[in-house]
GUSE-737419 format. One line per 2 residues: their letters; for each residue x, y, z of N, C-alpha, C, O. Coordinates in steps of 0.05 Angstrom, whole numbers, plus 5000, padded with zeros to 4 digits. Example, Ala and Ser with C-alpha at 12.3 -4.5 7.8 and 13.67 -1.06 7.14 Angstrom:
<rs>
AS	5264,4886,5156,5246,4910,5156,5264,4934,5156,5285,4934,5169 | 5257,4955,5142,5273,4979,5143,5258,5001,5157,5268,5023,5161
</rs>
This chain:
<rs>
XX	7814,1240,8472,7822,1248,8445,7824,1278,8443,7806,1292,8451 | 7846,1287,8432,7851,1316,8430,7841,1327,8404,7848,1316,8383
XX	7825,1347,8405,7814,1359,8380,7833,1379,8369,7836,1381,8344 | 7846,1395,8385,7864,1415,8375,7885,1422,8396,7882,1414,8419
XX	7904,1437,8388,7925,1445,8406,7920,1474,8416,7911,1491,8401 | 7926,1479,8442,7924,1506,8452,7948,1522,8443,7968,1511,8434
XX	7946,1549,8444,7969,1565,8436,7995,1559,8450,8017,1561,8439 | 7992,1551,8476,8016,1545,8491,8031,1520,8480,8055,1518,8484
XX	8016,1502,8465,8029,1478,8455,8048,1485,8432,8066,1470,8426 | 8044,1509,8419,8061,1517,8397,8087,1529,8406,8106,1532,8390
XX	8088,1537,8432,8113,1549,8442,8135,1529,8447,8129,1506,8455 | 8160,1536,8442,8182,1517,8447,8182,1508,8476,8178,1524,8494
XX	8188,1484,8481,8190,1473,8508,8217,1462,8513,8233,1457,8494 | 8224,1458,8539,8250,1447,8547,8246,1420,8558,8232,1416,8578
XX	8258,1400,8547,8257,1373,8557,8285,1363,8561,8304,1376,8553 | 8286,1339,8573,8313,1329,8579,8328,1323,8553,8352,1328,8552
XX	8314,1314,8532,8327,1308,8507,8318,1328,8486,8321,1323,8462 | 8308,1351,8494,8298,1371,8476,8321,1389,8465,8344,1383,8469
XX	8313,1410,8451,8333,1428,8440,8348,1443,8461,8340,1444,8484 | 8371,1455,8453,8388,1470,8471,8375,1497,8478,8355,1504,8466
XX	8388,1511,8497,8378,1537,8505,8377,1556,8481,8357,1570,8477 | 8399,1558,8466,8400,1576,8444,8379,1569,8422,8367,1587,8411
XX	8375,1543,8418,8355,1535,8398,8327,1543,8407,8311,1552,8391 | 8321,1539,8433,8294,1546,8443,8290,1576,8440,8268,1585,8432
XX	8310,1592,8448,8307,1621,8446,8303,1630,8417,8287,1648,8411 | 8319,1618,8399,8317,1625,8370,8289,1618,8359,8277,1634,8345
XX	8279,1594,8365,8252,1587,8356,8231,1605,8367,8212,1613,8353 | 8233,1613,8392,8214,1630,8404,8215,1658,8392,8194,1671,8387
XX	8239,1667,8385,8241,1694,8372,8228,1693,8345,8214,1712,8338 | 8233,1672,8330,8221,1670,8303,8191,1668,8305,8176,1681,8290
XX	8181,1651,8324,8153,1649,8328,8139,1675,8335,8116,1680,8328 | 8154,1692,8350,8143,1717,8358,8145,1739,8337,8136,1761,8340
XX	8158,1732,8314,8161,1751,8292,8181,1773,8298,8178,1795,8287 | 8201,1767,8314,8221,1788,8322,8247,1782,8307,8255,1759,8303
XX	8261,1804,8300,8288,1801,8289,8308,1803,8311,8302,1810,8334 | 8333,1796,8304,8355,1798,8324,8359,1827,8333,8364,1832,8356
XX	8356,1846,8313,8359,1874,8320,8338,1883,8340,8344,1898,8358 | 8313,1874,8336,8291,1881,8355,8296,1870,8383,8291,1883,8402
XX	8305,1845,8384,8312,1833,8410,8334,1848,8424,8333,1853,8448 | 8354,1856,8408,8377,1871,8420,8368,1898,8430,8376,1907,8451
XX	8350,1912,8415,8340,1938,8423,8323,1935,8449,8324,1953,8466 | 8307,1914,8451,8290,1910,8474,8305,1902,8499,8300,1913,8521
XX	8325,1885,8496,8339,1874,8519,8365,1890,8526,8376,1886,8547 | 8374,1907,8508,8399,1922,8511,8423,1903,8510,8445,1910,8520
XX	8419,1879,8499,8441,1860,8495,8451,1864,8467,8435,1865,8448 | 8477,1867,8463,8488,1873,8437,8482,1851,8417,8480,1827,8424
XX	8480,1859,8391,8472,1841,8370,8491,1816,8368,8481,1794,8366 | 8518,1820,8369,8536,1797,8367,8531,1777,8390,8533,1753,8386
XX	8524,1787,8414,8519,1769,8437,8493,1754,8433,8491,1731,8440 | 8472,1767,8421,8447,1754,8415,8452,1731,8396,8441,1709,8400
XX	8467,1736,8375,8474,1714,8355,8489,1692,8369,8483,1668,8364 | 8508,1699,8387,8524,1678,8400,8506,1661,8419,8510,1637,8420
XX	8488,1674,8433,8470,1658,8451,8453,1639,8435,8449,1616,8444 | 8443,1647,8412,8426,1629,8396,8443,1606,8385,8432,1585,8377
XX	8470,1609,8385,8487,1587,8377,8499,1573,8401,8518,1557,8399 | 8487,1578,8425,8496,1566,8450,8525,1572,8457,8539,1556,8469
XX	8534,1596,8448,8561,1606,8455,8557,1628,8476,8550,1650,8469 | 8563,1622,8501,8560,1641,8523,8586,1654,8531,8587,1668,8552
XX	8607,1649,8516,8634,1659,8523,8635,1690,8521,8653,1702,8533 | 8617,1702,8505,8618,1731,8501,8602,1746,8521,8600,1771,8520
XX	8589,1732,8540,8571,1745,8559,8587,1757,8583,8576,1774,8597 | 8612,1749,8586,8627,1761,8608,8626,1745,8634,8633,1755,8655
XX	8618,1719,8633,8617,1703,8657,8589,1691,8661,8569,1700,8649 | 8587,1672,8680,8562,1658,8685,8540,1677,8696,8517,1674,8688
XX	8548,1696,8713,8528,1714,8724,8514,1730,8702,8490,1732,8702 | 8530,1740,8683,8518,1756,8662,8504,1738,8641,8484,1746,8630
XX	8515,1714,8637,8501,1696,8618,8473,1689,8628,8454,1688,8613 | 8471,1683,8655,8444,1677,8666,8425,1701,8662,8402,1698,8656
XX	8436,1726,8667,8419,1749,8663,8411,1753,8634,8388,1761,8629 | 8429,1748,8615,8422,1750,8586,8401,1730,8579,8382,1736,8564
XX	8404,1705,8588,8384,1684,8582,8357,1692,8594,8336,1689,8580 | 8357,1703,8618,8331,1711,8631,8317,1733,8615,8293,1730,8609
XX	8331,1754,8608,8318,1776,8595,8312,1770,8566,8292,1780,8555 | 8328,1753,8553,8322,1743,8525,8296,1728,8526,8278,1732,8509
XX	8293,1709,8545,8268,1693,8547,8244,1711,8551,8223,1707,8539 | 8246,1731,8568,8223,1749,8573,8216,1765,8548,8193,1770,8543
XX	8236,1772,8532,8231,1788,8508,8216,1773,8487,8201,1784,8472 | 8220,1746,8486,8207,1730,8466,8183,1714,8477,8172,1697,8463
XX	8174,1721,8502,8150,1709,8512,8153,1682,8526,8134,1667,8527 | 8177,1675,8535,8181,1649,8548,8184,1654,8579,8192,1675,8588
XX	8178,1632,8594,8184,1632,8622,8214,1628,8626,8225,1608,8618 | 8228,1647,8638,8258,1645,8639,8268,1625,8659,8290,1615,8657
XX	8251,1617,8679,8261,1600,8701,8272,1573,8690,8294,1566,8698 | 8257,1558,8673,8268,1532,8664,8294,1536,8648,8312,1519,8650
XX	8296,1557,8632,8320,1561,8617,8344,1567,8635,8366,1557,8630 | 8340,1584,8655,8362,1590,8674,8370,1564,8689,8394,1559,8693
XX	8350,1548,8697,8357,1522,8711,8373,1504,8692,8392,1491,8701 | 8365,1503,8667,8380,1487,8648,8409,1497,8644,8428,1482,8642
XX	8412,1524,8644,8439,1535,8642,8455,1528,8666,8478,1520,8663 | 8444,1530,8690,8458,1523,8714,8466,1493,8714,8489,1486,8722
XX	8448,1476,8705,8454,1447,8704,8477,1442,8684,8493,1424,8689 | 8478,1457,8662,8499,1452,8641,8525,1465,8649,8546,1458,8636
XX	8525,1484,8669,8550,1498,8675,8557,1496,8704,8569,1514,8715 | 8551,1474,8717,8561,1469,8744,8546,1482,8766,8557,1486,8788
XX	8520,1489,8762,8504,1500,8783,8504,1531,8783,8518,1543,8767 | 8489,1542,8801,8487,1571,8803,8513,1583,8812,8525,1574,8831
XX	8523,1604,8797,8549,1616,8804,8548,1630,8830,8529,1643,8837 | 8571,1628,8845,8574,1643,8870,8583,1671,8864,8596,1676,8843
XX	8578,1691,8882,8587,1718,8878,8618,1719,8875,8632,1704,8889 | 8627,1735,8857,8656,1738,8852,8670,1750,8876,8662,1772,8885
XX	8691,1737,8888,8705,1748,8911,8719,1774,8903,8727,1778,8880 | 8722,1792,8923,8734,1818,8918,8764,1815,8913,8778,1802,8928
XX	8774,1826,8891,8802,1825,8885,8817,1847,8899,8804,1868,8906 | 8843,1844,8905,8857,1865,8919,8856,1892,8905,8854,1913,8919
XX	8857,1892,8878,8855,1917,8864,8829,1931,8870,8829,1955,8875 | 8807,1916,8868,8780,1928,8873,8778,1937,8902,8765,1957,8907
XX	8789,1921,8921,8787,1928,8949,8802,1955,8954,8792,1972,8969 | 8825,1958,8942,8840,1983,8946,8825,2006,8933,8825,2028,8944
XX	8811,2000,8910,8796,2022,8898,8771,2029,8914,8763,2052,8914 | 8759,2008,8927,8735,2013,8942,8739,2031,8966,8723,2048,8972
XX	8762,2027,8980,8767,2042,9005,8779,2069,8999,8783,2085,9017 | 8785,2075,8974,8796,2101,8967,8775,2122,8970,8754,2121,8957
XX	8779,2142,8987,8758,2163,8992,8753,2179,8967,8771,2185,8952 | 8728,2187,8964,8721,2204,8942,8731,2233,8947,8731,2242,8970
XX	8738,2246,8926,8747,2274,8928,8724,2292,8938,8702,2291,8927 | 8729,2307,8958,8709,2325,8970,8710,2352,8957,8731,2361,8948
XX	8687,2365,8957,8686,2392,8946,8699,2412,8966,8700,2407,8990 | 8709,2434,8955,8721,2455,8973,8701,2464,8994,8678,2469,8988
XX	8710,2466,9019,8693,2475,9041,8694,2505,9042,8710,2518,9057 | 8675,2517,9027,8674,2546,9026,8665,2558,9052,8674,2580,9059
XX	8649,2544,9067,8639,2555,9093,8663,2559,9112,8665,2580,9125 | 8680,2538,9113,8703,2541,9131,8722,2563,9122,8733,2578,9138
XX	8724,2567,9095,8741,2588,9085,8730,2616,9093,8745,2634,9100 | 8703,2619,9091,8691,2644,9098,8694,2650,9128,8700,2673,9135
XX	8691,2629,9145,8694,2633,9173,8723,2642,9180,8727,2659,9196 | 8742,2629,9167,8770,2636,9171,8775,2665,9163,8790,2680,9176
XX	8763,2673,9140,8767,2701,9131,8755,2721,9151,8767,2742,9156 | 8731,2714,9162,8718,2732,9182,8736,2735,9207,8739,2756,9218
XX	8747,2712,9216,8764,2713,9240,8788,2731,9235,8796,2747,9252 | 8800,2729,9210,8823,2746,9204,8815,2776,9204,8830,2792,9215
XX	8792,2782,9192,8783,2810,9191,8778,2821,9219,8786,2843,9226 | 8763,2805,9236,8757,2813,9264,8783,2817,9279,8785,2837,9294
XX	8802,2799,9276,8827,2802,9291,8842,2827,9282,8854,2840,9299 | 8841,2832,9255,8855,2856,9246,8842,2882,9257,8856,2900,9265
XX	8815,2882,9257,8801,2906,9267,8807,2910,9297,8812,2932,9306 | 8807,2887,9313,8814,2889,9341,8842,2899,9345,8847,2916,9363
XX	8861,2889,9330,8888,2898,9332,8891,2928,9326,8906,2943,9339 | 8876,2937,9305,8877,2965,9297,8866,2983,9319,8877,3004,9326
XX	8843,2974,9331,8831,2990,9353,8850,2992,9377,8853,3013,9389 | 8863,2969,9383,8881,2969,9406,8905,2987,9401,8914,3002,9419
XX	8916,2985,9377,8939,3002,9370,8932,3031,9370,8947,3048,9379 | 8908,3037,9359,8899,3065,9357,8895,3077,9385,8902,3100,9390
XX	8883,3061,9404,8878,3070,9431,8904,3075,9446,8906,3094,9461 | 8924,3058,9441,8950,3061,9455,8963,3086,9446,8975,3101,9461
XX	8962,3092,9419,8975,3116,9408,8962,3141,9419,8975,3161,9426 | 8934,3140,9421,8920,3163,9432,8927,3169,9461,8930,3192,9469
XX	8929,3146,9476,8936,3150,9505,8964,3161,9508,8968,3178,9525 | 8982,3152,9492,9010,3162,9494,9011,3191,9486,9025,3207,9499
XX	8995,3199,9466,8995,3227,9458,8984,3245,9480,8993,3267,9484 | 8963,3235,9494,8951,3250,9516,8971,3255,9538,8972,3276,9550
XX	8987,3235,9545,9007,3238,9566,9029,3257,9558,9039,3272,9574 | 9036,3256,9532,9058,3274,9523,9049,3303,9523,9065,3321,9529
XX	9023,3308,9516,9014,3335,9515,9006,3346,9542,9000,3370,9545 | 9005,3329,9563,8996,3338,9589,9011,3362,9600,8998,3381,9608
XX	9037,3362,9601,9052,3385,9613,9047,3410,9598,9046,3432,9610 | 9044,3410,9572,9039,3434,9556,9013,3447,9563,9010,3471,9562
XX	8992,3430,9570,8966,3441,9576,8963,3448,9605,8941,3457,9613 | 8984,3444,9622,8983,3451,9651,8961,3437,9666,8948,3449,9683
XX	8956,3410,9660,8936,3395,9674,8946,3387,9701,8970,3380,9704 | 8929,3386,9721,8938,3377,9748,8947,3348,9746,8936,3333,9730
XX	8968,3341,9761,8978,3313,9759,8958,3293,9767,8958,3270,9758 | 8940,3300,9786,8921,3280,9796,8896,3277,9778,8880,3259,9782
XX	8894,3294,9757,8870,3293,9741,8873,3270,9721,8893,3268,9707 | 8853,3252,9720,8853,3229,9702,8841,3237,9675,8826,3256,9674
XX	8848,3224,9655,8836,3230,9628,8806,3229,9630,8795,3211,9642 | 8793,3248,9616,8764,3249,9616,8751,3225,9604,8732,3214,9614
XX	8762,3216,9581,8750,3193,9567,8772,3172,9562,8785,3173,9540 | 8776,3154,9581,8797,3134,9575,8789,3117,9551,8765,3111,9546
XX	8809,3108,9537,8804,3092,9513,8792,3064,9522,8804,3051,9539 | 8771,3056,9509,8760,3030,9516,8778,3007,9507,8792,3009,9487
XX	8778,2986,9523,8793,2963,9515,8780,2949,9491,8755,2948,9490 | 8795,2938,9474,8783,2925,9450,8767,2900,9459,8776,2885,9477
XX	8745,2897,9447,8728,2874,9453,8740,2849,9441,8753,2849,9420 | 8736,2827,9455,8747,2801,9446,8731,2791,9422,8707,2789,9424
XX	8745,2785,9401,8730,2776,9377,8715,2750,9383,8725,2732,9397 | 8691,2748,9373,8674,2724,9377,8688,2700,9364,8697,2702,9341
XX	8688,2679,9378,8699,2654,9367,8680,2642,9347,8656,2641,9351 | 8691,2634,9324,8673,2622,9303,8661,2596,9313,8675,2580,9326
XX	8637,2592,9305,8624,2566,9312,8636,2544,9295,8643,2548,9272 | 8639,2521,9307,8650,2498,9292,8633,2492,9268,8609,2490,9270
XX	8646,2488,9245,8632,2481,9220,8627,2451,9220,8646,2435,9222 | 8602,2443,9216,8597,2414,9215,8612,2401,9191,8614,2413,9170
XX	8622,2377,9195,8636,2363,9174,8616,2355,9153,8594,2348,9159 | 8625,2355,9127,8606,2347,9106,8598,2318,9109,8613,2302,9120
XX	8575,2312,9099,8564,2285,9100,8581,2266,9083,8591,2274,9063 | 8582,2241,9092,8597,2221,9076,8584,2215,9050,8597,2207,9031
XX	8558,2219,9048,8543,2214,9024,8549,2235,9003,8548,2259,9010 | 8556,2227,8978,8562,2246,8957,8537,2261,8948,8540,2281,8934
XX	8513,2252,8956,8488,2266,8948,8471,2271,8972,8446,2268,8971 | 8483,2279,8995,8468,2284,9020,8448,2307,9015,8426,2306,9026
XX	8456,2327,9000,8438,2349,8993,8435,2350,8963,8454,2355,8949 | 8411,2345,8954,8406,2344,8925,8387,2366,8917,8371,2375,8934
XX	8388,2376,8892,8370,2397,8884,8341,2388,8885,8334,2365,8877 | 8323,2405,8895,8295,2398,8898,8281,2398,8871,8260,2385,8868
XX	8292,2413,8851,8278,2415,8826,8288,2394,8805,8282,2396,8782 | 8304,2374,8815,8314,2354,8796,8312,2327,8810,8310,2324,8834
XX	8313,2306,8793,8315,2279,8804,8345,2271,8802,8357,2273,8781 | 8355,2261,8824,8384,2254,8826,8386,2224,8833,8374,2215,8853
XX	8400,2209,8817,8404,2180,8822,8434,2174,8823,8449,2181,8805 | 8442,2161,8845,8470,2152,8848,8470,2122,8847,8456,2109,8863
XX	8487,2111,8830,8490,2082,8826,8518,2074,8834,8537,2084,8823 | 8520,2054,8853,8547,2045,8862,8548,2015,8860,8530,2001,8870
XX	8569,2004,8848,8573,1975,8846,8588,1967,8872,8612,1973,8875 | 8574,1953,8890,8586,1947,8916,8595,1918,8919,8614,1912,8933
XX	8582,1899,8905,8589,1871,8908,8604,1859,8884,8619,1840,8887 | 8599,1871,8861,8611,1860,8836,8608,1881,8814,8596,1901,8819
XX	8620,1875,8792,8616,1894,8769,8588,1890,8757,8575,1869,8761 | 8578,1911,8743,8552,1909,8732,8550,1928,8708,8562,1950,8708
XX	8535,1919,8687,8531,1936,8664,8508,1955,8670,8487,1946,8681 | 8511,1981,8664,8491,2001,8671,8484,2017,8646,8501,2024,8630
XX	8458,2023,8644,8448,2041,8623,8430,2062,8636,8412,2055,8652 | 8434,2088,8630,8418,2110,8642,8410,2129,8620,8426,2137,8604
XX	8384,2138,8620,8374,2157,8601,8358,2178,8616,8348,2174,8638 | 8356,2203,8603,8340,2224,8615,8311,2221,8605,8305,2202,8591
XX	8293,2241,8611,8265,2238,8604,8260,2240,8574,8239,2232,8564 | 8280,2251,8559,8277,2252,8530,8289,2228,8516,8289,2227,8491
XX	8299,2209,8531,8311,2185,8519,8340,2189,8512,8352,2171,8500 | 8352,2211,8520,8380,2215,8515,8397,2198,8533,8393,2197,8557
XX	8417,2185,8521,8435,2167,8537,8453,2183,8554,8468,2200,8545 | 8452,2178,8581,8470,2191,8600,8495,2174,8606,8516,2185,8610
XX	8491,2147,8605,8513,2129,8611,8506,2102,8600,8483,2093,8603 | 8525,2088,8587,8521,2061,8578,8547,2046,8578,8564,2050,8561
XX	8551,2030,8599,8577,2016,8601,8579,1999,8626,8559,1995,8640 | 8603,1989,8631,8608,1971,8653,8617,1987,8677,8636,2002,8675
XX	8605,1982,8700,8612,1995,8725,8628,1975,8742,8616,1955,8751 | 8653,1979,8746,8669,1961,8761,8663,1963,8791,8652,1983,8800
XX	8669,1942,8806,8663,1942,8835,8678,1965,8848,8701,1970,8844 | 8663,1980,8865,8674,2004,8879,8670,2030,8864,8674,2051,8875
XX	8662,2028,8838,8657,2052,8823,8629,2062,8826,8611,2046,8833 | 8624,2088,8821,8597,2099,8824,8593,2119,8801,8612,2131,8791
XX	8567,2123,8795,8559,2143,8775,8534,2158,8786,8517,2145,8799 | 8532,2184,8782,8509,2200,8791,8497,2213,8766,8510,2225,8750
XX	8470,2210,8764,8455,2221,8742,8434,2240,8752,8422,2236,8773 | 8429,2262,8736,8409,2282,8743,8393,2290,8719,8403,2290,8696
XX	8368,2296,8723,8350,2305,8702,8328,2321,8715,8322,2317,8738 | 8316,2339,8700,8295,2356,8711,8269,2342,8715,8252,2352,8730
XX	8265,2318,8702,8239,2304,8705,8242,2275,8712,8229,2266,8731 | 8259,2260,8698,8259,2230,8702,8286,2219,8693,8298,2229,8674
XX	8295,2198,8707,8318,2182,8700,8310,2153,8698,8299,2141,8716 | 8316,2141,8674,8309,2113,8669,8335,2096,8670,8355,2104,8659
XX	8334,2074,8685,8357,2057,8689,8352,2029,8679,8330,2019,8680 | 8374,2015,8669,8374,1987,8665,8399,1976,8679,8421,1984,8673
XX	8395,1957,8698,8417,1946,8713,8421,1917,8704,8403,1900,8706 | 8445,1912,8693,8450,1885,8682,8455,1864,8704,8449,1841,8700
XX	8466,1872,8727,8471,1854,8749,8461,1869,8774,8476,1879,8790 | 8434,1870,8777,8422,1887,8798,8430,1880,8826,8431,1897,8843
XX	8437,1854,8831,8444,1846,8858,8470,1859,8868,8475,1859,8892 | 8486,1870,8850,8512,1882,8858,8510,1912,8862,8530,1925,8867
XX	8485,1923,8859,8482,1952,8858,8469,1963,8883,8451,1951,8894 | 8480,1987,8892,8467,2002,8914,8457,2028,8901,8472,2042,8888
XX	8432,2035,8907,8419,2058,8895,8412,2080,8916,8402,2073,8937 | 8418,2105,8909,8408,2128,8924,8392,2145,8905,8403,2153,8884
XX	8367,2151,8912,8350,2167,8894,8340,2191,8910,8328,2188,8931 | 8347,2215,8900,8340,2240,8914,8349,2240,8943,8335,2250,8960
XX	8373,2229,8947,8385,2228,8974,8375,2206,8992,8384,2205,9015 | 8358,2188,8982,8347,2167,8999,8356,2140,8987,8356,2136,8963
XX	8364,2121,9005,8373,2095,8996,8349,2078,8989,8329,2077,9003 | 8352,2064,8966,8331,2045,8957,8337,2018,8969,8358,2006,8965
XX	8318,2007,8985,8322,1982,9000,8313,1958,8985,8312,1936,8997 | 8306,1960,8959,8296,1937,8944,8319,1916,8942,8342,1922,8938
XX	8311,1891,8945,8330,1869,8944,8330,1857,8916,8311,1845,8907 | 8353,1860,8902,8356,1849,8876,8375,1825,8877,8392,1823,8894
XX	8371,1806,8859,8388,1782,8858,8411,1786,8839,8410,1802,8821 | 8433,1771,8845,8456,1771,8827,8448,1761,8799,8434,1741,8797
XX	8457,1775,8779,8450,1767,8752,8423,1776,8743,8416,1773,8719 | 8407,1788,8760,8380,1797,8753,8381,1824,8738,8396,1842,8745
XX	8366,1826,8716,8365,1850,8700,8340,1866,8709,8318,1855,8709 | 8344,1891,8717,8322,1908,8727,8320,1933,8710,8340,1946,8703
XX	8295,1940,8703,8289,1966,8690,8275,1984,8710,8253,1976,8720 | 8286,2007,8715,8275,2025,8736,8272,2053,8725,8288,2062,8708
XX	8253,2068,8736,8248,2096,8729,8244,2112,8755,8229,2103,8772 | 8257,2135,8758,8254,2151,8781,8248,2180,8773,8259,2190,8754
XX	8231,2193,8790,8224,2221,8785,8229,2238,8810,8240,2227,8830 | 8222,2264,8809,8226,2281,8833,8208,2272,8856,8187,2260,8851
XX	8216,2279,8880,8200,2272,8903,8209,2245,8915,8233,2238,8913 | 8191,2231,8927,8198,2205,8938,8205,2185,8916,8194,2187,8894
XX	8224,2167,8922,8232,2148,8901,8209,2131,8892,8194,2121,8908 | 8206,2129,8866,8185,2113,8854,8198,2093,8835,8212,2101,8817
XX	8194,2068,8841,8205,2047,8823,8187,2043,8800,8163,2039,8803 | 8198,2046,8775,8182,2044,8751,8180,2015,8741,8167,2010,8721
</rs>
């Protein structure tokens, strides 16, 4: 005989004939005392999409991958276990979505090389070679003129024919060959400032929604990153990230690659500071 219900019994549950995903999320939000605006602020999911999810309309999510991610982060925000809801979504929409194949447009964009910065080192070396060559040419020309003048003035000074010039002009020294300049690194952030935190985000497998803020909470970027596109963020203390489709993202923090394995559709909140990469 049951005397009372535990707090977990009051939480919405998912059964075969139970309420829909949107209804479960809406009841959990109301039970948690949260408004739609508060859920949107916590999850970074726009208010119209939150309303649509509560009405079981996932067409505004941008596809199954993003819909699963929205359901997962919505459930976490209202205190639910997201796994059963994601499984129910997969069952209602034909199973877990496969990664989106690369389109020809994105493939062409991916292999397009990034614009490189001007190679000032090579320019300086070339300028030095020009200056050294000019100085050597001047010395050679000056020595030849001096030698010719000495020969012309010889008869006037009554020098013996066998007497050689006292100080023959030295031959110009061969200019030193410039050392080969190493080619710049393929990484756009191979050398990063030591007094800042630098984060590079690249969408390699699929598109992903990205949000980035500095240590004061100022928005650095908030939008969709298409496959093959990249964004680099810097701040003097900290960079906070939200990845809407973390499985599609490659991260470089302070010049070092982050090897964390994220799943497709997974929403990740990360914070990085100066020094070694620290996952927040």
